[in-house]
All heavy atoms as a GROMACS GRO file, in nm:
protein
  469
    1MET      N    1 -10.856  -1.964  22.904
    1MET     CA    2 -10.999  -1.926  22.912
    1MET      C    3 -11.080  -2.041  22.861
    1MET      O    4 -11.046  -2.100  22.760
    1MET     CB    5 -11.026  -1.796  22.827
    1MET     CG    6 -11.173  -1.767  22.826
    1MET     SD    7 -11.196  -1.627  22.711
    1MET     CE    8 -11.330  -1.677  22.631
    2GLY      N    9 -11.189  -2.067  22.923
    2GLY     CA   10 -11.275  -2.162  22.868
    2GLY      C   11 -11.423  -2.111  22.866
    2GLY      O   12 -11.453  -2.022  22.943
    3MET      N   13 -11.499  -2.154  22.770
    3MET     CA   14 -11.628  -2.095  22.748
    3MET      C   15 -11.714  -2.196  22.679
    3MET      O   16 -11.672  -2.268  22.587
    3MET     CB   17 -11.624  -1.964  22.664
    3MET     CG   18 -11.755  -1.905  22.633
    3MET     SD   19 -11.751  -1.769  22.507
    3MET     CE   20 -11.613  -1.667  22.560
    4LYS      N   21 -11.839  -2.205  22.710
    4LYS     CA   22 -11.931  -2.279  22.646
    4LYS      C   23 -12.014  -2.195  22.559
    4LYS      O   24 -12.057  -2.088  22.596
    4LYS     CB   25 -12.022  -2.358  22.744
    4LYS     CG   26 -11.953  -2.456  22.838
    4LYS     CD   27 -12.029  -2.511  22.939
    4LYS     CE   28 -11.948  -2.602  23.025
    4LYS     NZ   29 -12.004  -2.643  23.146
    5VAL      N   30 -12.049  -2.246  22.442
    5VAL     CA   31 -12.121  -2.159  22.347
    5VAL      C   32 -12.222  -2.242  22.272
    5VAL      O   33 -12.214  -2.365  22.249
    5VAL     CB   34 -12.030  -2.093  22.235
    5VAL    CG1   35 -11.935  -2.000  22.300
    5VAL    CG2   36 -11.960  -2.192  22.152
    6TRP      N   37 -12.331  -2.177  22.239
    6TRP     CA   38 -12.435  -2.234  22.151
    6TRP      C   39 -12.406  -2.170  22.014
    6TRP      O   40 -12.410  -2.047  21.994
    6TRP     CB   41 -12.573  -2.211  22.185
    6TRP     CG   42 -12.634  -2.298  22.278
    6TRP    CD1   43 -12.660  -2.297  22.408
    6TRP    CD2   44 -12.683  -2.432  22.231
    6TRP    NE1   45 -12.713  -2.410  22.454
    6TRP    CE2   46 -12.728  -2.504  22.346
    6TRP    CE3   47 -12.690  -2.501  22.117
    6TRP    CZ2   48 -12.784  -2.629  22.343
    6TRP    CZ3   49 -12.742  -2.627  22.110
    6TRP    CH2   50 -12.788  -2.693  22.223
    7ALA      N   51 -12.361  -2.252  21.908
    7ALA     CA   52 -12.319  -2.191  21.776
    7ALA      C   53 -12.359  -2.294  21.671
    7ALA      O   54 -12.394  -2.415  21.697
    7ALA     CB   55 -12.168  -2.176  21.775
    8THR      N   56 -12.373  -2.248  21.544
    8THR     CA   57 -12.420  -2.334  21.444
    8THR      C   58 -12.312  -2.425  21.389
    8THR      O   59 -12.334  -2.525  21.329
    8THR     CB   60 -12.462  -2.243  21.322
    8THR    OG1   61 -12.360  -2.159  21.279
    8THR    CG2   62 -12.588  -2.167  21.357
    9ASP      N   63 -12.182  -2.390  21.408
    9ASP     CA   64 -12.074  -2.470  21.377
    9ASP      C   65 -11.944  -2.431  21.454
    9ASP      O   66 -11.944  -2.329  21.531
    9ASP     CB   67 -12.040  -2.469  21.229
    9ASP     CG   68 -12.021  -2.335  21.171
    9ASP    OD1   69 -11.960  -2.242  21.243
    9ASP    OD2   70 -12.055  -2.304  21.049
   10SER      N   71 -11.831  -2.506  21.444
   10SER     CA   72 -11.707  -2.479  21.516
   10SER      C   73 -11.652  -2.340  21.468
   10SER      O   74 -11.583  -2.278  21.557
   10SER     CB   75 -11.614  -2.596  21.501
   10SER     OG   76 -11.581  -2.612  21.362
   11GLU      N   77 -11.658  -2.305  21.351
   11GLU     CA   78 -11.606  -2.177  21.307
   11GLU      C   79 -11.678  -2.059  21.379
   11GLU      O   80 -11.615  -1.968  21.420
   11GLU     CB   81 -11.617  -2.159  21.159
   11GLU     CG   82 -11.554  -2.030  21.099
   11GLU     CD   83 -11.552  -2.030  20.950
   11GLU    OE1   84 -11.538  -2.133  20.885
   11GLU    OE2   85 -11.569  -1.911  20.900
   12GLU      N   86 -11.817  -2.072  21.379
   12GLU     CA   87 -11.880  -1.964  21.454
   12GLU      C   88 -11.849  -1.962  21.599
   12GLU      O   89 -11.834  -1.864  21.656
   12GLU     CB   90 -12.040  -1.986  21.434
   12GLU     CG   91 -12.121  -1.878  21.506
   12GLU     CD   92 -12.265  -1.894  21.491
   12GLU    OE1   93 -12.320  -2.009  21.514
   12GLU    OE2   94 -12.335  -1.796  21.447
   13ALA      N   95 -11.822  -2.081  21.657
   13ALA     CA   96 -11.791  -2.090  21.802
   13ALA      C   97 -11.659  -2.022  21.825
   13ALA      O   98 -11.646  -1.935  21.917
   13ALA     CB   99 -11.776  -2.242  21.847
   14ALA      N  100 -11.555  -2.039  21.738
   14ALA     CA  101 -11.427  -1.968  21.752
   14ALA      C  102 -11.440  -1.816  21.728
   14ALA      O  103 -11.383  -1.740  21.818
   14ALA     CB  104 -11.328  -2.030  21.646
   15ASP      N  105 -11.526  -1.780  21.636
   15ASP     CA  106 -11.544  -1.632  21.614
   15ASP      C  107 -11.606  -1.574  21.735
   15ASP      O  108 -11.570  -1.463  21.784
   15ASP     CB  109 -11.638  -1.611  21.498
   15ASP     CG  110 -11.562  -1.640  21.363
   15ASP    OD1  111 -11.439  -1.646  21.364
   15ASP    OD2  112 -11.642  -1.659  21.265
   16MET      N  113 -11.702  -1.643  21.801
   16MET     CA  114 -11.775  -1.597  21.920
   16MET      C  115 -11.673  -1.580  22.042
   16MET      O  116 -11.688  -1.483  22.108
   16MET     CB  117 -11.886  -1.698  21.958
   16MET     CG  118 -12.009  -1.686  21.862
   16MET     SD  119 -12.128  -1.809  21.899
   16MET     CE  120 -12.177  -1.766  22.061
   17ILE      N  121 -11.587  -1.677  22.052
   17ILE     CA  122 -11.495  -1.662  22.163
   17ILE      C  123 -11.407  -1.541  22.153
   17ILE      O  124 -11.381  -1.462  22.244
   17ILE     CB  125 -11.404  -1.786  22.164
   17ILE    CG1  126 -11.484  -1.909  22.208
   17ILE    CG2  127 -11.280  -1.771  22.256
   17ILE    CD1  128 -11.423  -2.046  22.189
   18GLN      N  129 -11.354  -1.508  22.032
   18GLN     CA  130 -11.283  -1.385  22.008
   18GLN      C  131 -11.365  -1.259  22.040
   18GLN      O  132 -11.317  -1.174  22.105
   18GLN     CB  133 -11.226  -1.382  21.864
   18GLN     CG  134 -11.125  -1.486  21.835
   18GLN     CD  135 -11.066  -1.489  21.700
   18GLN    OE1  136 -11.115  -1.408  21.615
   18GLN    NE2  137 -10.972  -1.563  21.676
   19VAL      N  138 -11.490  -1.254  21.986
   19VAL     CA  139 -11.568  -1.138  22.003
   19VAL      C  140 -11.610  -1.121  22.151
   19VAL      O  141 -11.605  -1.005  22.205
   19VAL     CB  142 -11.696  -1.142  21.915
   19VAL    CG1  143 -11.803  -1.034  21.949
   19VAL    CG2  144 -11.661  -1.138  21.764
   20ILE      N  145 -11.652  -1.223  22.206
   20ILE     CA  146 -11.683  -1.210  22.354
   20ILE      C  147 -11.572  -1.170  22.444
   20ILE      O  148 -11.579  -1.090  22.534
   20ILE     CB  149 -11.750  -1.350  22.408
   20ILE    CG1  150 -11.884  -1.358  22.341
   20ILE    CG2  151 -11.770  -1.350  22.560
   20ILE    CD1  152 -11.955  -1.500  22.351
   21GLY      N  153 -11.450  -1.228  22.414
   21GLY     CA  154 -11.330  -1.189  22.483
   21GLY      C  155 -11.303  -1.045  22.464
   21GLY      O  156 -11.271  -0.976  22.562
   22GLU      N  157 -11.311  -0.979  22.345
   22GLU     CA  158 -11.301  -0.845  22.321
   22GLU      C  159 -11.400  -0.762  22.400
   22GLU      O  160 -11.364  -0.654  22.460
   22GLU     CB  161 -11.303  -0.804  22.184
   22GLU     CG  162 -11.188  -0.862  22.103
   22GLU     CD  163 -11.202  -0.836  21.950
   22GLU    OE1  164 -11.306  -0.768  21.905
   22GLU    OE2  165 -11.120  -0.894  21.870
   23ASN      N  166 -11.523  -0.813  22.411
   23ASN     CA  167 -11.628  -0.735  22.481
   23ASN      C  168 -11.605  -0.731  22.632
   23ASN      O  169 -11.653  -0.642  22.694
   23ASN     CB  170 -11.764  -0.805  22.459
   23ASN     CG  171 -11.814  -0.769  22.318
   23ASN    OD1  172 -11.773  -0.672  22.254
   23ASN    ND2  173 -11.916  -0.856  22.265
   24ILE      N  174 -11.532  -0.831  22.681
   24ILE     CA  175 -11.510  -0.824  22.820
   24ILE      C  176 -11.371  -0.783  22.862
   24ILE      O  177 -11.325  -0.790  22.973
   24ILE     CB  178 -11.545  -0.958  22.902
   24ILE    CG1  179 -11.458  -1.083  22.835
   24ILE    CG2  180 -11.686  -1.001  22.890
   24ILE    CD1  181 -11.478  -1.217  22.898
   25GLY      N  182 -11.295  -0.731  22.757
   25GLY     CA  183 -11.180  -0.658  22.782
   25GLY      C  184 -11.042  -0.725  22.760
   25GLY      O  185 -10.936  -0.686  22.810
   26PHE      N  186 -11.033  -0.834  22.683
   26PHE     CA  187 -10.908  -0.889  22.649
   26PHE      C  188 -10.901  -0.944  22.508
   26PHE      O  189 -11.009  -0.961  22.447
   26PHE     CB  190 -10.867  -0.992  22.749
   26PHE     CG  191 -10.950  -1.114  22.741
   26PHE    CD1  192 -10.917  -1.224  22.666
   26PHE    CD2  193 -11.069  -1.129  22.824
   26PHE    CE1  194 -10.989  -1.343  22.664
   26PHE    CE2  195 -11.145  -1.243  22.823
   26PHE     CZ  196 -11.111  -1.353  22.737
   27THR      N  197 -10.784  -0.970  22.456
   27THR     CA  198 -10.764  -1.017  22.324
   27THR      C  199 -10.732  -1.167  22.332
   27THR      O  200 -10.629  -1.207  22.404
   27THR     CB  201 -10.653  -0.932  22.246
   27THR    OG1  202 -10.694  -0.806  22.248
   27THR    CG2  203 -10.636  -0.992  22.110
   28VAL      N  204 -10.801  -1.243  22.252
   28VAL     CA  205 -10.770  -1.386  22.239
   28VAL      C  206 -10.651  -1.409  22.158
   28VAL      O  207 -10.658  -1.366  22.040
   28VAL     CB  208 -10.888  -1.471  22.209
   28VAL    CG1  209 -10.864  -1.616  22.193
   28VAL    CG2  210 -11.006  -1.451  22.299
   29THR      N  211 -10.535  -1.476  22.200
   29THR     CA  212 -10.427  -1.492  22.112
   29THR      C  213 -10.394  -1.642  22.125
   29THR      O  214 -10.439  -1.711  22.209
   29THR     CB  215 -10.297  -1.414  22.161
   29THR    OG1  216 -10.276  -1.460  22.284
   29THR    CG2  217 -10.326  -1.271  22.154
   30GLY      N  218 -10.324  -1.688  22.028
   30GLY     CA  219 -10.284  -1.839  22.022
   30GLY      C  220 -10.397  -1.925  21.959
   30GLY      O  221 -10.481  -1.876  21.889
   31LYS      N  222 -10.387  -2.047  21.999
   31LYS     CA  223 -10.476  -2.154  21.933
   31LYS      C  224 -10.616  -2.154  22.007
   31LYS      O  225 -10.616  -2.155  22.128
   31LYS     CB  226 -10.410  -2.281  21.932
   31LYS     CG  227 -10.479  -2.391  21.871
   31LYS     CD  228 -10.396  -2.521  21.851
   31LYS     CE  229 -10.368  -2.588  21.990
   31LYS     NZ  230 -10.308  -2.720  21.974
   32ILE      N  231 -10.721  -2.163  21.931
   32ILE     CA  232 -10.846  -2.177  21.993
   32ILE      C  233 -10.890  -2.328  21.968
   32ILE      O  234 -10.891  -2.374  21.842
   32ILE     CB  235 -10.951  -2.094  21.930
   32ILE    CG1  236 -10.925  -1.944  21.967
   32ILE    CG2  237 -11.099  -2.118  21.975
   32ILE    CD1  238 -11.011  -1.836  21.897
   33GLU      N  239 -10.918  -2.402  22.064
   33GLU     CA  240 -10.968  -2.536  22.049
   33GLU      C  241 -11.117  -2.548  22.077
   33GLU      O  242 -11.159  -2.495  22.176
   33GLU     CB  243 -10.893  -2.632  22.138
   33GLU     CG  244 -10.736  -2.634  22.110
   33GLU     CD  245 -10.662  -2.733  22.207
   33GLU    OE1  246 -10.720  -2.813  22.280
   33GLU    OE2  247 -10.541  -2.713  22.201
   34VAL      N  248 -11.191  -2.616  21.980
   34VAL     CA  249 -11.331  -2.621  22.000
   34VAL      C  250 -11.357  -2.768  22.015
   34VAL      O  251 -11.312  -2.855  21.925
   34VAL     CB  252 -11.395  -2.559  21.875
   34VAL    CG1  253 -11.548  -2.590  21.875
   34VAL    CG2  254 -11.372  -2.420  21.852
   35TYR      N  255 -11.436  -2.809  22.111
   35TYR     CA  256 -11.482  -2.944  22.136
   35TYR      C  257 -11.627  -2.945  22.134
   35TYR      O  258 -11.697  -2.862  22.191
   35TYR     CB  259 -11.436  -2.985  22.278
   35TYR     CG  260 -11.287  -2.986  22.299
   35TYR    CD1  261 -11.222  -2.875  22.356
   35TYR    CD2  262 -11.213  -3.098  22.260
   35TYR    CE1  263 -11.081  -2.873  22.364
   35TYR    CE2  264 -11.069  -3.099  22.276
   35TYR     CZ  265 -11.013  -2.985  22.327
   35TYR     OH  266 -10.880  -2.981  22.345
   36SER      N  267 -11.690  -3.051  22.062
   36SER     CA  268 -11.834  -3.069  22.068
   36SER      C  269 -11.868  -3.157  22.168
   36SER      O  270 -11.828  -3.267  22.190
   36SER     CB  271 -11.868  -3.133  21.922
   36SER     OG  272 -12.009  -3.158  21.926
   37THR      N  273 -11.952  -3.092  22.266
   37THR     CA  274 -12.000  -3.171  22.378
   37THR      C  275 -12.151  -3.155  22.403
   37THR      O  276 -12.215  -3.079  22.331
   37THR     CB  277 -11.934  -3.117  22.506
   37THR    OG1  278 -11.958  -2.977  22.524
   37THR    CG2  279 -11.784  -3.128  22.505
   38GLU      N  280 -12.197  -3.236  22.490
   38GLU     CA  281 -12.344  -3.227  22.530
   38GLU      C  282 -12.367  -3.082  22.595
   38GLU      O  283 -12.289  -3.041  22.680
   38GLU     CB  284 -12.385  -3.345  22.622
   38GLU     CG  285 -12.384  -3.472  22.552
   38GLU     CD  286 -12.479  -3.486  22.434
   38GLU    OE1  287 -12.597  -3.438  22.447
   38GLU    OE2  288 -12.436  -3.538  22.332
   39PRO      N  289 -12.486  -3.020  22.559
   39PRO     CA  290 -12.512  -2.892  22.621
   39PRO      C  291 -12.545  -2.903  22.762
   39PRO      O  292 -12.599  -3.003  22.820
   39PRO     CB  293 -12.630  -2.851  22.536
   39PRO     CG  294 -12.695  -2.972  22.489
   39PRO     CD  295 -12.586  -3.074  22.468
   40VAL      N  296 -12.515  -2.786  22.838
   40VAL     CA  297 -12.552  -2.776  22.981
   40VAL      C  298 -12.675  -2.686  22.990
   40VAL      O  299 -12.756  -2.713  23.076
   40VAL     CB  300 -12.432  -2.707  23.055
   40VAL    CG1  301 -12.476  -2.685  23.201
   40VAL    CG2  302 -12.314  -2.798  23.050
   41GLN      N  303 -12.700  -2.588  22.906
   41GLN     CA  304 -12.806  -2.507  22.891
   41GLN      C  305 -12.890  -2.551  22.764
   41GLN      O  306 -12.832  -2.594  22.664
   41GLN     CB  307 -12.773  -2.364  22.888
   41GLN     CG  308 -12.717  -2.319  23.015
   41GLN     CD  309 -12.700  -2.161  23.007
   41GLN    OE1  310 -12.723  -2.092  22.913
   41GLN    NE2  311 -12.648  -2.103  23.114
   42PRO      N  312 -13.026  -2.527  22.771
   42PRO     CA  313 -13.100  -2.545  22.648
   42PRO      C  314 -13.067  -2.447  22.546
   42PRO      O  315 -13.028  -2.344  22.577
   42PRO     CB  316 -13.244  -2.540  22.698
   42PRO     CG  317 -13.240  -2.460  22.822
   42PRO     CD  318 -13.101  -2.482  22.877
   43PRO      N  319 -13.100  -2.485  22.422
   43PRO     CA  320 -13.076  -2.388  22.309
   43PRO      C  321 -13.167  -2.263  22.319
   43PRO      O  322 -13.273  -2.268  22.388
   43PRO     CB  323 -13.096  -2.463  22.179
   43PRO     CG  324 -13.197  -2.575  22.224
   43PRO     CD  325 -13.155  -2.598  22.369
   44SER      N  326 -13.120  -2.155  22.250
   44SER     CA  327 -13.204  -2.035  22.241
   44SER      C  328 -13.212  -2.003  22.087
   44SER      O  329 -13.150  -2.062  22.008
   44SER     CB  330 -13.157  -1.929  22.323
   44SER     OG  331 -13.029  -1.883  22.269
   45GLU      N  332 -13.279  -1.893  22.065
   45GLU     CA  333 -13.292  -1.854  21.921
   45GLU      C  334 -13.164  -1.813  21.864
   45GLU      O  335 -13.134  -1.826  21.740
   45GLU     CB  336 -13.401  -1.755  21.906
   45GLU     CG  337 -13.548  -1.797  21.926
   45GLU     CD  338 -13.644  -1.684  21.893
   45GLU    OE1  339 -13.613  -1.594  21.819
   45GLU    OE2  340 -13.755  -1.694  21.954
   46ASN      N  341 -13.074  -1.742  21.944
   46ASN     CA  342 -12.958  -1.691  21.892
   46ASN      C  343 -12.833  -1.755  21.954
   46ASN      O  344 -12.837  -1.803  22.068
   46ASN     CB  345 -12.952  -1.536  21.931
   46ASN     CG  346 -13.063  -1.464  21.860
   46ASN    OD1  347 -13.087  -1.483  21.743
   46ASN    ND2  348 -13.129  -1.380  21.936
   47PRO      N  349 -12.722  -1.759  21.879
   47PRO     CA  350 -12.597  -1.815  21.931
   47PRO      C  351 -12.555  -1.728  22.055
   47PRO      O  352 -12.574  -1.606  22.053
   47PRO     CB  353 -12.491  -1.793  21.819
   47PRO     CG  354 -12.578  -1.781  21.695
   47PRO     CD  355 -12.710  -1.720  21.735
   48HIS      N  356 -12.501  -1.794  22.161
   48HIS     CA  357 -12.461  -1.725  22.270
   48HIS      C  358 -12.354  -1.803  22.345
   48HIS      O  359 -12.340  -1.921  22.329
   48HIS     CB  360 -12.580  -1.688  22.364
   48HIS     CG  361 -12.638  -1.807  22.426
   48HIS    ND1  362 -12.724  -1.892  22.350
   48HIS    CD2  363 -12.620  -1.871  22.543
   48HIS    CE1  364 -12.760  -1.990  22.434
   48HIS    NE2  365 -12.700  -1.975  22.557
   49GLY      N  366 -12.274  -1.725  22.433
   49GLY     CA  367 -12.172  -1.790  22.512
   49GLY      C  368 -12.222  -1.787  22.659
   49GLY      O  369 -12.287  -1.688  22.694
   50TYR      N  370 -12.164  -1.881  22.739
   50TYR     CA  371 -12.192  -1.884  22.882
   50TYR      C  372 -12.086  -1.964  22.956
   50TYR      O  373 -12.003  -2.026  22.892
   50TYR     CB  374 -12.346  -1.942  22.911
   50TYR     CG  375 -12.357  -2.088  22.858
   50TYR    CD1  376 -12.346  -2.202  22.946
   50TYR    CD2  377 -12.384  -2.120  22.726
   50TYR    CE1  378 -12.366  -2.324  22.914
   50TYR    CE2  379 -12.397  -2.254  22.685
   50TYR     CZ  380 -12.389  -2.349  22.773
   50TYR     OH  381 -12.401  -2.480  22.737
   51ASP      N  382 -12.098  -1.958  23.086
   51ASP     CA  383 -12.002  -2.029  23.168
   51ASP      C  384 -11.862  -2.009  23.135
   51ASP      O  385 -11.777  -2.096  23.120
   51ASP     CB  386 -12.032  -2.180  23.168
   51ASP     CG  387 -11.971  -2.260  23.278
   51ASP    OD1  388 -11.929  -2.203  23.372
   51ASP    OD2  389 -11.951  -2.376  23.268
   52ILE      N  390 -11.827  -1.875  23.130
   52ILE     CA  391 -11.683  -1.834  23.105
   52ILE      C  392 -11.594  -1.863  23.222
   52ILE      O  393 -11.634  -1.826  23.334
   52ILE     CB  394 -11.691  -1.682  23.061
   52ILE    CG1  395 -11.772  -1.667  22.941
   52ILE    CG2  396 -11.547  -1.640  23.043
   52ILE    CD1  397 -11.794  -1.516  22.909
   53GLN      N  398 -11.488  -1.921  23.196
   53GLN     CA  399 -11.386  -1.963  23.307
   53GLN      C  400 -11.247  -1.914  23.265
   53GLN      O  401 -11.211  -1.927  23.153
   53GLN     CB  402 -11.389  -2.112  23.334
   53GLN     CG  403 -11.519  -2.164  23.365
   53GLN     CD  404 -11.515  -2.316  23.367
   53GLN    OE1  405 -11.415  -2.376  23.392
   53GLN    NE2  406 -11.632  -2.376  23.348
   54PHE      N  407 -11.174  -1.856  23.355
   54PHE     CA  408 -11.041  -1.810  23.336
   54PHE      C  409 -10.941  -1.903  23.423
   54PHE      O  410 -10.968  -1.926  23.544
   54PHE     CB  411 -11.024  -1.668  23.374
   54PHE     CG  412 -11.110  -1.574  23.290
   54PHE    CD1  413 -11.231  -1.531  23.334
   54PHE    CD2  414 -11.056  -1.528  23.170
   54PHE    CE1  415 -11.304  -1.454  23.252
   54PHE    CE2  416 -11.136  -1.445  23.095
   54PHE     CZ  417 -11.255  -1.404  23.129
   55THR      N  418 -10.839  -1.939  23.361
   55THR     CA  419 -10.739  -2.015  23.427
   55THR      C  420 -10.604  -1.935  23.419
   55THR      O  421 -10.559  -1.904  23.313
   55THR     CB  422 -10.711  -2.153  23.373
   55THR    OG1  423 -10.839  -2.220  23.367
   55THR    CG2  424 -10.609  -2.227  23.441
   56PRO      N  425 -10.550  -1.901  23.531
   56PRO     CA  426 -10.418  -1.817  23.524
   56PRO      C  427 -10.313  -1.899  23.449
   56PRO      O  428 -10.296  -2.017  23.472
   56PRO     CB  429 -10.377  -1.794  23.673
   56PRO     CG  430 -10.505  -1.816  23.744
   56PRO     CD  431 -10.583  -1.910  23.670
   57TYR      N  432 -10.230  -1.829  23.373
   57TYR     CA  433 -10.118  -1.891  23.302
   57TYR      C  434  -9.987  -1.849  23.364
   57TYR      O  435  -9.962  -1.735  23.387
   57TYR     CB  436 -10.130  -1.847  23.158
   57TYR     CG  437 -10.003  -1.894  23.080
   57TYR    CD1  438 -10.000  -2.024  23.035
   57TYR    CD2  439  -9.900  -1.803  23.046
   57TYR    CE1  440  -9.879  -2.069  22.962
   57TYR    CE2  441  -9.787  -1.853  22.972
   57TYR     CZ  442  -9.783  -1.979  22.931
   57TYR     OH  443  -9.684  -2.022  22.855
   58LYS      N  444  -9.912  -1.943  23.403
   58LYS     CA  445  -9.777  -1.914  23.453
   58LYS      C  446  -9.674  -1.964  23.347
   58LYS      O  447  -9.670  -2.084  23.313
   58LYS     CB  448  -9.762  -1.984  23.596
   58LYS     CG  449  -9.841  -1.929  23.701
   58LYS     CD  450  -9.824  -2.015  23.824
   58LYS     CE  451  -9.688  -1.993  23.890
   58LYS     NZ  452  -9.679  -2.047  24.018
   59GLU      N  453  -9.593  -1.878  23.310
   59GLU     CA  454  -9.487  -1.913  23.226
   59GLU      C  455  -9.364  -1.959  23.302
   59GLU      O  456  -9.322  -1.887  23.404
   59GLU     CB  457  -9.446  -1.791  23.140
   59GLU     CG  458  -9.355  -1.818  23.027
   59GLU     CD  459  -9.341  -1.696  22.930
   59GLU    OE1  460  -9.412  -1.598  22.947
   59GLU    OE2  461  -9.246  -1.704  22.846
   60ASP      N  462  -9.305  -2.072  23.262
   60ASP     CA  463  -9.199  -2.123  23.334
   60ASP      C  464  -9.064  -2.048  23.303
   60ASP      O  465  -9.039  -1.991  23.212
   60ASP     CB  466  -9.176  -2.272  23.301
   60ASP     CG  467  -9.289  -2.352  23.343
   60ASP    OD1  468  -9.352  -2.309  23.456
   60ASP    OD2  469  -9.324  -2.454  23.289
   0.00000   0.00000   0.00000
């Protein structure tokens, strides 16, 4: 899963990924990697997630 978030720091971003995942019906397991990049959307008053993408996982 990939998601872009507006957050105050990387810890908040990781927390948001877990909470948003639960809100849309799944549990985030494993390692969460946070990358600081240029924003695609302008900031808003509250932290938020957007542009959620899912990539199927195939176990070999």
